[in-house]
C-alpha angles and dihedrals in degrees: 000000000000118000117237114230123191134175117265113249091213133341112002088211092055089050088052087059103258119144117256094256093047093044091052090051093048090048091053091048094046092050091050091048092049091053094048094045090048091052093051092048095044093053094046095233119167115234092253092052090049091050091054093048095046094041095239135109123271091246087059089054089048090053089049094052090049090054097245092169090170091069099054131071124205089248093054094048091048089051093049091047091050091052087052090056101260126134109214119212126189120219119193125199128182112243120232114267113263119246115237112219 
């Protein structure tokens, strides 16, 4: 039976049932991982090369490339991005007030 796929109306992590704080944290980690993974792929680095550059083991790079978000903290991802030559900036926006029913 085919799986029905639909576009998320907001945060995919919220739609998966995570709390607002946890969903926000997962979104940040996923965005950092996507950037790092994209950099590794676009440069054509082998996992061993990426591991040396980023000061981690090859199995950590493998986990990154597989999207194992549960294995990476925001701090770790920012450190890895900095070693890859990226400067990470944080932008904060105030969310809209929630309506009380």
